[in-house]
PQR file of N, CA, C, O and H, with PARSE charges and radii, in Angstrom:
ATOM      1  N   MET A   1     113.689  -5.052  27.265 -0.4000 1.5000
ATOM      2  CA  MET A   1     114.075  -3.397  26.902 -0.0000 2.0000
ATOM      3  C   MET A   1     114.978  -3.469  27.779  0.5500 1.7000
ATOM      4  O   MET A   1     114.891  -4.203  28.763 -0.5500 1.4000
ATOM      5  N   TYR A   2     116.474  -2.314  27.394 -0.4000 1.5000
ATOM      6  CA  TYR A   2     117.436  -2.046  28.431 -0.0000 2.0000
ATOM      7  C   TYR A   2     117.351  -0.422  28.135  0.5500 1.7000
ATOM      8  O   TYR A   2     117.144   0.041  27.014 -0.5500 1.4000
ATOM      9  H   TYR A   2     116.545  -1.718  26.595  0.4000 1.0000
ATOM     10  N   VAL A   3     117.581   0.507  29.545 -0.4000 1.5000
ATOM     11  CA  VAL A   3     117.720   2.043  29.214 -0.0000 2.0000
ATOM     12  C   VAL A   3     118.884   2.016  30.516  0.5500 1.7000
ATOM     13  O   VAL A   3     119.064   1.533  31.634 -0.5500 1.4000
ATOM     14  H   VAL A   3     117.750   0.131  30.456  0.4000 1.0000
ATOM     15  N   GLY A   4     119.500   2.884  29.519 -0.4000 1.5000
ATOM     16  CA  GLY A   4     120.449   3.312  30.211 -0.0000 2.0000
ATOM     17  C   GLY A   4     120.572   4.818  30.416  0.5500 1.7000
ATOM     18  O   GLY A   4     120.577   5.605  29.470 -0.5500 1.4000
ATOM     19  H   GLY A   4     119.354   3.277  28.611  0.4000 1.0000
ATOM     20  N   GLY A   5     120.712   5.328  32.202 -0.4000 1.5000
ATOM     21  CA  GLY A   5     120.164   6.901  31.903 -0.0000 2.0000
ATOM     22  C   GLY A   5     121.635   7.146  33.007  0.5500 1.7000
ATOM     23  O   GLY A   5     122.366   6.295  33.513 -0.5500 1.4000
ATOM     24  H   GLY A   5     120.708   4.689  32.970  0.4000 1.0000
ATOM     25  N   ALA A   6     121.676   8.791  33.111 -0.4000 1.5000
ATOM     26  CA  ALA A   6     122.909   9.361  33.569 -0.0000 2.0000
ATOM     27  C   ALA A   6     122.388   9.620  35.137  0.5500 1.7000
ATOM     28  O   ALA A   6     121.198   9.842  35.365 -0.5500 1.4000
ATOM     29  H   ALA A   6     121.082   9.482  32.700  0.4000 1.0000
ATOM     30  N   SER A   7     123.319   9.575  36.114 -0.4000 1.5000
ATOM     31  CA  SER A   7     123.053   9.759  37.664 -0.0000 2.0000
ATOM     32  C   SER A   7     122.883  11.692  37.516  0.5500 1.7000
ATOM     33  O   SER A   7     122.182  12.368  38.270 -0.5500 1.4000
ATOM     34  H   SER A   7     124.286   9.394  35.929  0.4000 1.0000
ATOM     35  N   ASP A   8     123.637  12.184  36.476 -0.4000 1.5000
ATOM     36  CA  ASP A   8     123.408  13.585  36.310 -0.0000 2.0000
ATOM     37  C   ASP A   8     122.784  14.061  35.370  0.5500 1.7000
ATOM     38  O   ASP A   8     123.274  14.462  34.314 -0.5500 1.4000
ATOM     39  H   ASP A   8     124.206  11.635  35.863  0.4000 1.0000
ATOM     40  N   ASP A   9     121.217  14.054  35.792 -0.4000 1.5000
ATOM     41  CA  ASP A   9     120.127  14.078  34.919 -0.0000 2.0000
ATOM     42  C   ASP A   9     119.213  14.057  35.437  0.5500 1.7000
ATOM     43  O   ASP A   9     118.679  12.950  35.363 -0.5500 1.4000
ATOM     44  H   ASP A   9     120.818  13.728  36.649  0.4000 1.0000
ATOM     45  N   PRO A  10     118.467  15.047  36.207 -0.5600 1.5000
ATOM     46  CA  PRO A  10     117.735  15.810  37.029  0.2800 2.0000
ATOM     47  C   PRO A  10     116.365  14.994  36.814  0.5500 1.7000
ATOM     48  O   PRO A  10     115.754  14.529  37.776 -0.5500 1.4000
ATOM     49  N   THR A  11     115.876  14.834  35.343 -0.4000 1.5000
ATOM     50  CA  THR A  11     114.918  14.442  35.003 -0.0000 2.0000
ATOM     51  C   THR A  11     114.796  12.847  35.190  0.5500 1.7000
ATOM     52  O   THR A  11     113.763  12.354  35.642 -0.5500 1.4000
ATOM     53  H   THR A  11     116.373  15.211  34.561  0.4000 1.0000
ATOM     54  N   PHE A  12     116.075  11.951  34.760 -0.4000 1.5000
ATOM     55  CA  PHE A  12     116.033  10.447  35.099 -0.0000 2.0000
ATOM     56  C   PHE A  12     115.336  10.028  35.888  0.5500 1.7000
ATOM     57  O   PHE A  12     114.383   9.322  35.559 -0.5500 1.4000
ATOM     58  H   PHE A  12     116.914  12.351  34.392  0.4000 1.0000
ATOM     59  N   ARG A  13     115.683  10.433  37.571 -0.4000 1.5000
ATOM     60  CA  ARG A  13     115.170   9.477  38.475 -0.0000 2.0000
ATOM     61  C   ARG A  13     113.598   9.499  38.746  0.5500 1.7000
ATOM     62  O   ARG A  13     113.015   8.757  39.536 -0.5500 1.4000
ATOM     63  H   ARG A  13     116.457  11.007  37.838  0.4000 1.0000
ATOM     64  N   ASP A  14     113.024  10.475  37.956 -0.4000 1.5000
ATOM     65  CA  ASP A  14     111.605  10.415  38.069 -0.0000 2.0000
ATOM     66  C   ASP A  14     110.979   9.498  37.054  0.5500 1.7000
ATOM     67  O   ASP A  14     110.088   8.713  37.379 -0.5500 1.4000
ATOM     68  H   ASP A  14     113.498  11.078  37.314  0.4000 1.0000
ATOM     69  N   MET A  15     111.511   9.608  35.636 -0.4000 1.5000
ATOM     70  CA  MET A  15     111.368   9.444  34.446 -0.0000 2.0000
ATOM     71  C   MET A  15     111.770   7.525  34.782  0.5500 1.7000
ATOM     72  O   MET A  15     111.065   6.708  34.189 -0.5500 1.4000
ATOM     73  H   MET A  15     112.234  10.246  35.372  0.4000 1.0000
ATOM     74  N   LYS A  16     112.690   7.103  35.553 -0.4000 1.5000
ATOM     75  CA  LYS A  16     113.392   5.848  35.431 -0.0000 2.0000
ATOM     76  C   LYS A  16     112.070   4.891  36.540  0.5500 1.7000
ATOM     77  O   LYS A  16     111.754   3.701  36.534 -0.5500 1.4000
ATOM     78  H   LYS A  16     113.263   7.766  36.034  0.4000 1.0000
ATOM     79  N   GLN A  17     111.638   5.912  37.277 -0.4000 1.5000
ATOM     80  CA  GLN A  17     110.508   4.984  37.967 -0.0000 2.0000
ATOM     81  C   GLN A  17     109.120   4.955  37.318  0.5500 1.7000
ATOM     82  O   GLN A  17     108.371   3.978  37.289 -0.5500 1.4000
ATOM     83  H   GLN A  17     111.894   6.878  37.281  0.4000 1.0000
ATOM     84  N   ARG A  18     108.925   5.969  36.886 -0.4000 1.5000
ATOM     85  CA  ARG A  18     107.460   5.602  36.113 -0.0000 2.0000
ATOM     86  C   ARG A  18     107.881   4.566  34.914  0.5500 1.7000
ATOM     87  O   ARG A  18     107.422   3.424  34.884 -0.5500 1.4000
ATOM     88  H   ARG A  18     109.533   6.762  36.909  0.4000 1.0000
ATOM     89  N   LEU A  19     108.681   5.003  34.051 -0.4000 1.5000
ATOM     90  CA  LEU A  19     109.259   3.934  32.895 -0.0000 2.0000
ATOM     91  C   LEU A  19     109.130   2.425  33.734  0.5500 1.7000
ATOM     92  O   LEU A  19     108.454   1.479  33.330 -0.5500 1.4000
ATOM     93  H   LEU A  19     109.053   5.931  34.075  0.4000 1.0000
ATOM     94  N   ALA A  20     109.790   2.440  34.755 -0.4000 1.5000
ATOM     95  CA  ALA A  20     109.771   0.366  35.766 -0.0000 2.0000
ATOM     96  C   ALA A  20     108.503   0.454  35.670  0.5500 1.7000
ATOM     97  O   ALA A  20     108.235  -0.375  34.800 -0.5500 1.4000
ATOM     98  H   ALA A  20     110.339   3.209  35.083  0.4000 1.0000
ATOM     99  N   ALA A  21     107.547   0.927  36.006 -0.4000 1.5000
ATOM    100  CA  ALA A  21     106.253   1.008  36.367 -0.0000 2.0000
ATOM    101  C   ALA A  21     105.459   0.189  35.349  0.5500 1.7000
ATOM    102  O   ALA A  21     105.048  -0.959  35.181 -0.5500 1.4000
ATOM    103  H   ALA A  21     107.765   1.600  36.713  0.4000 1.0000
ATOM    104  N   ALA A  22     105.464   1.833  34.537 -0.4000 1.5000
ATOM    105  CA  ALA A  22     104.614   1.061  33.248 -0.0000 2.0000
ATOM    106  C   ALA A  22     105.084  -0.192  32.542  0.5500 1.7000
ATOM    107  O   ALA A  22     104.370  -0.994  31.939 -0.5500 1.4000
ATOM    108  H   ALA A  22     105.798   2.766  34.673  0.4000 1.0000
ATOM    109  N   LEU A  23     106.046  -0.225  32.666 -0.4000 1.5000
ATOM    110  CA  LEU A  23     107.105  -1.418  31.779 -0.0000 2.0000
ATOM    111  C   LEU A  23     106.365  -2.850  32.665  0.5500 1.7000
ATOM    112  O   LEU A  23     105.710  -3.777  32.188 -0.5500 1.4000
ATOM    113  H   LEU A  23     106.625   0.427  33.156  0.4000 1.0000
ATOM    114  N   THR A  24     106.624  -2.682  33.597 -0.4000 1.5000
ATOM    115  CA  THR A  24     105.945  -3.598  34.463 -0.0000 2.0000
ATOM    116  C   THR A  24     104.660  -4.333  34.525  0.5500 1.7000
ATOM    117  O   THR A  24     104.481  -5.548  34.620 -0.5500 1.4000
ATOM    118  H   THR A  24     107.156  -1.929  33.985  0.4000 1.0000
ATOM    119  N   ARG A  25     103.695  -3.252  34.446 -0.4000 1.5000
ATOM    120  CA  ARG A  25     102.038  -3.231  34.084 -0.0000 2.0000
ATOM    121  C   ARG A  25     102.154  -3.883  33.218  0.5500 1.7000
ATOM    122  O   ARG A  25     101.648  -5.000  33.336 -0.5500 1.4000
ATOM    123  H   ARG A  25     103.840  -2.266  34.369  0.4000 1.0000
ATOM    124  N   ALA A  26     102.849  -3.562  31.931 -0.4000 1.5000
ATOM    125  CA  ALA A  26     102.889  -4.148  30.409 -0.0000 2.0000
ATOM    126  C   ALA A  26     103.498  -5.706  30.468  0.5500 1.7000
ATOM    127  O   ALA A  26     103.199  -6.588  29.663 -0.5500 1.4000
ATOM    128  H   ALA A  26     103.259  -2.655  31.834  0.4000 1.0000
ATOM    129  N   GLY A  27     104.370  -5.844  31.539 -0.4000 1.5000
ATOM    130  CA  GLY A  27     104.751  -7.107  31.567 -0.0000 2.0000
ATOM    131  C   GLY A  27     106.167  -7.132  30.415  0.5500 1.7000
ATOM    132  O   GLY A  27     106.486  -8.067  29.681 -0.5500 1.4000
ATOM    133  H   GLY A  27     104.613  -5.127  32.193  0.4000 1.0000
ATOM    134  N   VAL A  28     106.572  -6.327  30.500 -0.4000 1.5000
ATOM    135  CA  VAL A  28     107.841  -6.316  29.221 -0.0000 2.0000
ATOM    136  C   VAL A  28     109.279  -6.159  30.357  0.5500 1.7000
ATOM    137  O   VAL A  28     109.605  -5.347  31.222 -0.5500 1.4000
ATOM    138  H   VAL A  28     106.313  -5.568  31.096  0.4000 1.0000
ATOM    139  N   ASP A  29     109.882  -7.451  29.771 -0.4000 1.5000
ATOM    140  CA  ASP A  29     111.177  -7.827  30.058 -0.0000 2.0000
ATOM    141  C   ASP A  29     111.757  -6.524  29.960  0.5500 1.7000
ATOM    142  O   ASP A  29     111.734  -5.872  28.916 -0.5500 1.4000
ATOM    143  H   ASP A  29     109.616  -8.110  29.068  0.4000 1.0000
ATOM    144  N   GLN A  30     112.453  -5.997  31.392 -0.4000 1.5000
ATOM    145  CA  GLN A  30     113.562  -4.831  31.331 -0.0000 2.0000
ATOM    146  C   GLN A  30     114.433  -4.664  32.663  0.5500 1.7000
ATOM    147  O   GLN A  30     114.301  -4.927  33.859 -0.5500 1.4000
ATOM    148  H   GLN A  30     112.472  -6.527  32.240  0.4000 1.0000
ATOM    149  N   ARG A  31     115.466  -4.047  31.763 -0.4000 1.5000
ATOM    150  CA  ARG A  31     116.339  -3.339  32.878 -0.0000 2.0000
ATOM    151  C   ARG A  31     116.755  -1.999  32.241  0.5500 1.7000
ATOM    152  O   ARG A  31     116.944  -1.591  31.095 -0.5500 1.4000
ATOM    153  H   ARG A  31     115.574  -3.833  30.792  0.4000 1.0000
ATOM    154  N   ILE A  32     116.830  -1.367  33.798 -0.4000 1.5000
ATOM    155  CA  ILE A  32     117.140  -0.279  33.669 -0.0000 2.0000
ATOM    156  C   ILE A  32     118.101   0.208  34.050  0.5500 1.7000
ATOM    157  O   ILE A  32     118.345  -0.971  34.305 -0.5500 1.4000
ATOM    158  H   ILE A  32     116.676  -1.698  34.729  0.4000 1.0000
ATOM    159  N   GLU A  33     119.484   1.112  34.574 -0.4000 1.5000
ATOM    160  CA  GLU A  33     120.552   1.341  34.894 -0.0000 2.0000
ATOM    161  C   GLU A  33     120.513   2.559  35.159  0.5500 1.7000
ATOM    162  O   GLU A  33     119.881   3.359  34.469 -0.5500 1.4000
ATOM    163  H   GLU A  33     119.286   2.070  34.368  0.4000 1.0000
ATOM    164  N   THR A  34     121.334   2.949  36.432 -0.4000 1.5000
ATOM    165  CA  THR A  34     121.761   4.368  36.100 -0.0000 2.0000
ATOM    166  C   THR A  34     122.988   4.292  36.150  0.5500 1.7000
ATOM    167  O   THR A  34     123.594   3.550  36.923 -0.5500 1.4000
ATOM    168  H   THR A  34     121.848   2.299  36.992  0.4000 1.0000
ATOM    169  N   TYR A  35     123.665   5.290  35.074 -0.4000 1.5000
ATOM    170  CA  TYR A  35     125.280   5.280  34.981 -0.0000 2.0000
ATOM    171  C   TYR A  35     125.814   6.627  36.057  0.5500 1.7000
ATOM    172  O   TYR A  35     125.296   7.738  36.169 -0.5500 1.4000
ATOM    173  H   TYR A  35     123.172   5.893  34.447  0.4000 1.0000
ATOM    174  N   PRO A  36     126.909   6.121  36.701 -0.5600 1.5000
ATOM    175  CA  PRO A  36     127.600   7.430  36.944  0.2800 2.0000
ATOM    176  C   PRO A  36     128.187   8.691  36.215  0.5500 1.7000
ATOM    177  O   PRO A  36     129.379   8.974  36.332 -0.5500 1.4000
ATOM    178  N   ALA A  37     127.251   9.501  35.396 -0.4000 1.5000
ATOM    179  CA  ALA A  37     127.595   9.938  34.451 -0.0000 2.0000
ATOM    180  C   ALA A  37     126.700  11.196  34.421  0.5500 1.7000
ATOM    181  O   ALA A  37     125.843  11.455  35.265 -0.5500 1.4000
ATOM    182  H   ALA A  37     126.282   9.271  35.301  0.4000 1.0000
ATOM    183  N   ARG A  38     127.029  11.999  33.263 -0.4000 1.5000
ATOM    184  CA  ARG A  38     125.846  13.038  32.880 -0.0000 2.0000
ATOM    185  C   ARG A  38     125.480  12.754  31.931  0.5500 1.7000
ATOM    186  O   ARG A  38     126.143  12.003  31.215 -0.5500 1.4000
ATOM    187  H   ARG A  38     127.726  11.789  32.577  0.4000 1.0000
ATOM    188  N   HIS A  39     124.188  13.282  31.521 -0.4000 1.5000
ATOM    189  CA  HIS A  39     123.183  12.982  30.406 -0.0000 2.0000
ATOM    190  C   HIS A  39     124.124  13.647  29.188  0.5500 1.7000
ATOM    191  O   HIS A  39     124.737  14.711  29.101 -0.5500 1.4000
ATOM    192  H   HIS A  39     123.649  13.892  32.103  0.4000 1.0000
ATOM    193  N   GLY A  40     123.868  12.047  27.934 -0.4000 1.5000
ATOM    194  CA  GLY A  40     124.962  12.080  26.625 -0.0000 2.0000
ATOM    195  C   GLY A  40     126.025  11.939  26.469  0.5500 1.7000
ATOM    196  O   GLY A  40     126.581  12.300  25.431 -0.5500 1.4000
ATOM    197  H   GLY A  40     123.370  11.183  28.005  0.4000 1.0000
ATOM    198  N   TRP A  41     126.848  11.170  27.801 -0.4000 1.5000
ATOM    199  CA  TRP A  41     127.988  10.647  27.892 -0.0000 2.0000
ATOM    200  C   TRP A  41     127.948   9.166  27.093  0.5500 1.7000
ATOM    201  O   TRP A  41     128.767   8.386  27.579 -0.5500 1.4000
ATOM    202  H   TRP A  41     126.396  10.877  28.643  0.4000 1.0000
ATOM    203  N   VAL A  42     127.439   8.800  26.356 -0.4000 1.5000
ATOM    204  CA  VAL A  42     127.961   8.279  25.514 -0.0000 2.0000
ATOM    205  C   VAL A  42     128.302   8.408  23.918  0.5500 1.7000
ATOM    206  O   VAL A  42     129.031   7.582  23.369 -0.5500 1.4000
ATOM    207  H   VAL A  42     126.774   9.434  25.961  0.4000 1.0000
ATOM    208  N   PRO A  43     127.715   9.514  23.215 -0.5600 1.5000
ATOM    209  CA  PRO A  43     128.525   9.681  21.872  0.2800 2.0000
ATOM    210  C   PRO A  43     129.713  10.390  22.604  0.5500 1.7000
ATOM    211  O   PRO A  43     129.856  11.024  23.650 -0.5500 1.4000
ATOM    212  N   GLN A  44     130.567   9.946  21.464 -0.4000 1.5000
ATOM    213  CA  GLN A  44     132.277  10.438  21.422 -0.0000 2.0000
ATOM    214  C   GLN A  44     132.457  11.534  21.071  0.5500 1.7000
ATOM    215  O   GLN A  44     133.613  11.948  20.991 -0.5500 1.4000
ATOM    216  H   GLN A  44     130.450   9.431  20.615  0.4000 1.0000
ATOM    217  N   ASP A  45     131.308  12.398  20.731 -0.4000 1.5000
ATOM    218  CA  ASP A  45     131.948  14.199  19.813 -0.0000 2.0000
ATOM    219  C   ASP A  45     130.757  14.885  21.219  0.5500 1.7000
ATOM    220  O   ASP A  45     129.921  15.753  20.969 -0.5500 1.4000
ATOM    221  H   ASP A  45     130.368  12.062  20.796  0.4000 1.0000
ATOM    222  N   THR A  46     130.890  14.443  22.228 -0.4000 1.5000
ATOM    223  CA  THR A  46     130.142  15.185  22.984 -0.0000 2.0000
ATOM    224  C   THR A  46     131.237  15.689  24.402  0.5500 1.7000
ATOM    225  O   THR A  46     132.148  14.964  24.800 -0.5500 1.4000
ATOM    226  H   THR A  46     131.569  13.738  22.431  0.4000 1.0000
ATOM    227  N   PRO A  47     130.969  16.801  24.899 -0.5600 1.5000
ATOM    228  CA  PRO A  47     132.166  17.511  25.705  0.2800 2.0000
ATOM    229  C   PRO A  47     131.916  16.438  27.081  0.5500 1.7000
ATOM    230  O   PRO A  47     132.877  15.977  27.698 -0.5500 1.4000
ATOM    231  N   VAL A  48     130.244  16.079  27.506 -0.4000 1.5000
ATOM    232  CA  VAL A  48     130.329  14.799  29.036 -0.0000 2.0000
ATOM    233  C   VAL A  48     130.610  13.687  28.569  0.5500 1.7000
ATOM    234  O   VAL A  48     130.526  12.908  29.518 -0.5500 1.4000
ATOM    235  H   VAL A  48     129.464  16.454  27.006  0.4000 1.0000
ATOM    236  N   HIS A  49     131.006  12.937  27.325 -0.4000 1.5000
ATOM    237  CA  HIS A  49     131.595  11.806  27.421 -0.0000 2.0000
ATOM    238  C   HIS A  49     132.169  11.733  28.444  0.5500 1.7000
ATOM    239  O   HIS A  49     132.806  12.404  29.256 -0.5500 1.4000
ATOM    240  H   HIS A  49     131.074  13.570  26.554  0.4000 1.0000
ATOM    241  N   ASP A  50     131.633  10.287  28.142 -0.4000 1.5000
ATOM    242  CA  ASP A  50     132.365   9.287  29.491 -0.0000 2.0000
ATOM    243  C   ASP A  50     132.919   7.805  28.999  0.5500 1.7000
ATOM    244  O   ASP A  50     132.266   6.764  29.068 -0.5500 1.4000
ATOM    245  H   ASP A  50     131.116   9.742  27.482  0.4000 1.0000
ATOM    246  N   PRO A  51     133.932   7.906  28.615 -0.5600 1.5000
ATOM    247  CA  PRO A  51     134.815   6.316  28.320  0.2800 2.0000
ATOM    248  C   PRO A  51     134.415   5.133  29.576  0.5500 1.7000
ATOM    249  O   PRO A  51     134.117   4.014  29.160 -0.5500 1.4000
ATOM    250  N   ALA A  52     134.408   5.294  30.644 -0.4000 1.5000
ATOM    251  CA  ALA A  52     134.281   3.993  30.906 -0.0000 2.0000
ATOM    252  C   ALA A  52     132.592   3.442  31.228  0.5500 1.7000
ATOM    253  O   ALA A  52     132.041   2.345  31.136 -0.5500 1.4000
ATOM    254  H   ALA A  52     134.651   6.203  30.982  0.4000 1.0000
ATOM    255  N   ALA A  53     132.115   4.868  31.659 -0.4000 1.5000
ATOM    256  CA  ALA A  53     130.578   4.427  31.042 -0.0000 2.0000
ATOM    257  C   ALA A  53     130.086   3.920  29.867  0.5500 1.7000
ATOM    258  O   ALA A  53     129.223   3.058  29.698 -0.5500 1.4000
ATOM    259  H   ALA A  53     132.563   5.759  31.734  0.4000 1.0000
ATOM    260  N   THR A  54     130.838   4.658  28.934 -0.4000 1.5000
ATOM    261  CA  THR A  54     130.410   3.771  27.368 -0.0000 2.0000
ATOM    262  C   THR A  54     130.662   2.639  27.201  0.5500 1.7000
ATOM    263  O   THR A  54     129.938   1.895  26.538 -0.5500 1.4000
ATOM    264  H   THR A  54     131.539   5.358  29.070  0.4000 1.0000
ATOM    265  N   GLU A  55     131.801   2.255  27.800 -0.4000 1.5000
ATOM    266  CA  GLU A  55     132.454   1.098  27.592 -0.0000 2.0000
ATOM    267  C   GLU A  55     131.285   0.325  28.516  0.5500 1.7000
ATOM    268  O   GLU A  55     130.230  -0.111  28.055 -0.5500 1.4000
ATOM    269  H   GLU A  55     132.389   2.859  28.338  0.4000 1.0000
ATOM    270  N   ARG A  56     131.639   0.259  29.715 -0.4000 1.5000
ATOM    271  CA  ARG A  56     130.056  -0.545  30.316 -0.0000 2.0000
ATOM    272  C   ARG A  56     128.909  -0.134  30.166  0.5500 1.7000
ATOM    273  O   ARG A  56     128.171  -0.647  31.008 -0.5500 1.4000
ATOM    274  H   ARG A  56     132.496   0.612  30.090  0.4000 1.0000
ATOM    275  N   HIS A  57     128.229   0.765  29.285 -0.4000 1.5000
ATOM    276  CA  HIS A  57     127.295   0.597  28.570 -0.0000 2.0000
ATOM    277  C   HIS A  57     126.968  -0.585  27.217  0.5500 1.7000
ATOM    278  O   HIS A  57     125.991  -1.288  26.959 -0.5500 1.4000
ATOM    279  H   HIS A  57     128.829   1.181  28.601  0.4000 1.0000
ATOM    280  N   TRP A  58     128.331  -0.381  26.536 -0.4000 1.5000
ATOM    281  CA  TRP A  58     128.038  -1.400  25.397 -0.0000 2.0000
ATOM    282  C   TRP A  58     128.385  -2.666  25.802  0.5500 1.7000
ATOM    283  O   TRP A  58     128.158  -3.634  25.077 -0.5500 1.4000
ATOM    284  H   TRP A  58     129.124   0.191  26.745  0.4000 1.0000
ATOM    285  N   GLN A  59     128.872  -2.763  26.801 -0.4000 1.5000
ATOM    286  CA  GLN A  59     129.106  -4.723  27.144 -0.0000 2.0000
ATOM    287  C   GLN A  59     127.649  -4.748  27.587  0.5500 1.7000
ATOM    288  O   GLN A  59     126.952  -5.464  26.867 -0.5500 1.4000
ATOM    289  H   GLN A  59     129.056  -1.976  27.390  0.4000 1.0000
ATOM    290  N   THR A  60     127.120  -4.246  28.424 -0.4000 1.5000
ATOM    291  CA  THR A  60     126.035  -4.644  28.988 -0.0000 2.0000
ATOM    292  C   THR A  60     124.903  -4.834  28.246  0.5500 1.7000
ATOM    293  O   THR A  60     124.029  -5.700  28.305 -0.5500 1.4000
ATOM    294  H   THR A  60     127.686  -3.665  29.009  0.4000 1.0000
ATOM    295  N   LEU A  61     125.112  -3.569  27.301 -0.4000 1.5000
ATOM    296  CA  LEU A  61     124.009  -3.923  25.912 -0.0000 2.0000
ATOM    297  C   LEU A  61     124.220  -4.911  24.966  0.5500 1.7000
ATOM    298  O   LEU A  61     123.286  -5.432  24.356 -0.5500 1.4000
ATOM    299  H   LEU A  61     125.821  -2.866  27.252  0.4000 1.0000
ATOM    300  N   ILE A  62     125.413  -5.213  24.799 -0.4000 1.5000
ATOM    301  CA  ILE A  62     125.663  -7.024  23.589 -0.0000 2.0000
ATOM    302  C   ILE A  62     125.720  -7.887  24.522  0.5500 1.7000
ATOM    303  O   ILE A  62     125.919  -8.985  24.003 -0.5500 1.4000
ATOM    304  H   ILE A  62     126.171  -4.790  25.295  0.4000 1.0000
ATOM    305  N   GLY A  63     125.655  -7.957  25.555 -0.4000 1.5000
ATOM    306  CA  GLY A  63     125.921  -9.288  26.640 -0.0000 2.0000
ATOM    307  C   GLY A  63     124.067  -9.198  26.659  0.5500 1.7000
ATOM    308  O   GLY A  63     123.486 -10.247  26.380 -0.5500 1.4000
ATOM    309  H   GLY A  63     125.493  -7.065  25.977  0.4000 1.0000
ATOM    310  N   LEU A  64     123.308  -8.095  26.949 -0.4000 1.5000
ATOM    311  CA  LEU A  64     122.074  -8.902  26.809 -0.0000 2.0000
ATOM    312  C   LEU A  64     121.221  -9.052  25.766  0.5500 1.7000
ATOM    313  O   LEU A  64     120.157  -9.629  25.990 -0.5500 1.4000
ATOM    314  H   LEU A  64     123.780  -7.243  27.176  0.4000 1.0000
ATOM    315  N   LEU A  65     121.567  -8.476  24.175 -0.4000 1.5000
ATOM    316  CA  LEU A  65     121.315  -8.599  23.050 -0.0000 2.0000
ATOM    317  C   LEU A  65     121.775  -9.975  22.903  0.5500 1.7000
ATOM    318  O   LEU A  65     120.971 -10.786  22.442 -0.5500 1.4000
ATOM    319  H   LEU A  65     122.431  -8.007  23.993  0.4000 1.0000
ATOM    320  N   ASP A  66     123.012 -10.385  23.245 -0.4000 1.5000
ATOM    321  CA  ASP A  66     123.236 -11.898  22.723 -0.0000 2.0000
ATOM    322  C   ASP A  66     122.943 -13.044  23.190  0.5500 1.7000
ATOM    323  O   ASP A  66     123.067 -14.206  22.803 -0.5500 1.4000
ATOM    324  H   ASP A  66     123.665  -9.727  23.620  0.4000 1.0000
ATOM    325  N   ALA A  67     122.257 -12.179  24.690 -0.4000 1.5000
ATOM    326  CA  ALA A  67     121.814 -13.659  25.336 -0.0000 2.0000
ATOM    327  C   ALA A  67     120.221 -13.698  24.879  0.5500 1.7000
ATOM    328  O   ALA A  67     119.612 -14.764  24.966 -0.5500 1.4000
ATOM    329  H   ALA A  67     122.156 -11.235  25.005  0.4000 1.0000
ATOM    330  N   LYS A  68     119.622 -12.608  24.432 -0.4000 1.5000
ATOM    331  CA  LYS A  68     118.521 -12.834  24.357 -0.0000 2.0000
ATOM    332  C   LYS A  68     118.453 -13.166  22.980  0.5500 1.7000
ATOM    333  O   LYS A  68     117.501 -13.947  22.957 -0.5500 1.4000
ATOM    334  H   LYS A  68     120.116 -11.741  24.361  0.4000 1.0000
ATOM    335  N   LEU A  69     118.944 -13.040  21.613 -0.4000 1.5000
ATOM    336  CA  LEU A  69     119.176 -13.425  20.402 -0.0000 2.0000
ATOM    337  C   LEU A  69     118.967 -15.244  20.443  0.5500 1.7000
ATOM    338  O   LEU A  69     118.240 -16.092  19.926 -0.5500 1.4000
ATOM    339  H   LEU A  69     119.717 -12.406  21.632  0.4000 1.0000
ATOM    340  N   LYS A  70     119.991 -15.173  21.307 -0.4000 1.5000
ATOM    341  CA  LYS A  70     120.621 -16.667  21.379 -0.0000 2.0000
ATOM    342  C   LYS A  70     119.186 -17.636  22.033  0.5500 1.7000
ATOM    343  O   LYS A  70     118.829 -18.795  21.820 -0.5500 1.4000
ATOM    344  H   LYS A  70     120.582 -14.484  21.726  0.4000 1.0000
ATOM    345  N   ARG A  71     118.802 -16.890  22.618 -0.4000 1.5000
ATOM    346  CA  ARG A  71     117.559 -17.798  23.420 -0.0000 2.0000
ATOM    347  C   ARG A  71     116.502 -17.585  22.665  0.5500 1.7000
ATOM    348  O   ARG A  71     115.637 -18.424  22.915 -0.5500 1.4000
ATOM    349  H   ARG A  71     119.092 -15.949  22.791  0.4000 1.0000
ATOM    350  N   ALA A  72     116.067 -16.540  21.532 -0.4000 1.5000
ATOM    351  CA  ALA A  72     115.231 -16.354  20.748 -0.0000 2.0000
ATOM    352  C   ALA A  72     115.359 -17.551  19.437  0.5500 1.7000
ATOM    353  O   ALA A  72     114.435 -18.100  18.837 -0.5500 1.4000
ATOM    354  H   ALA A  72     116.770 -15.859  21.329  0.4000 1.0000
ATOM    355  N   ALA A  73     116.719 -17.706  19.267 -0.4000 1.5000
ATOM    356  CA  ALA A  73     116.943 -18.670  17.744 -0.0000 2.0000
ATOM    357  C   ALA A  73     116.874 -20.342  18.355  0.5500 1.7000
ATOM    358  O   ALA A  73     116.684 -21.278  17.577 -0.5500 1.4000
ATOM    359  H   ALA A  73     117.469 -17.261  19.754  0.4000 1.0000
ATOM    360  N   ALA A  74     117.039 -20.525  19.701 -0.4000 1.5000
ATOM    361  CA  ALA A  74     116.954 -22.056  20.380 -0.0000 2.0000
ATOM    362  C   ALA A  74     115.755 -22.721  19.716  0.5500 1.7000
ATOM    363  O   ALA A  74     115.440 -23.872  20.020 -0.5500 1.4000
ATOM    364  H   ALA A  74     117.193 -19.765  20.332  0.4000 1.0000
TER
END
């Protein structure tokens, strides 16, 4: 599981720790990152859109999916 949250989101810090703990207890392979951006940074039609953070987010997500899908197909 991959989750990318924003540094400028006061609820994400607590939720990140709780989510990581729950996923670890459940044995879920996970990656949870905090991006230096405001909540809602990915959609291009929002006033808080952050192109650099969005690009990093997509590159990370695509890389993880690529690696997992190749491993599953092998």
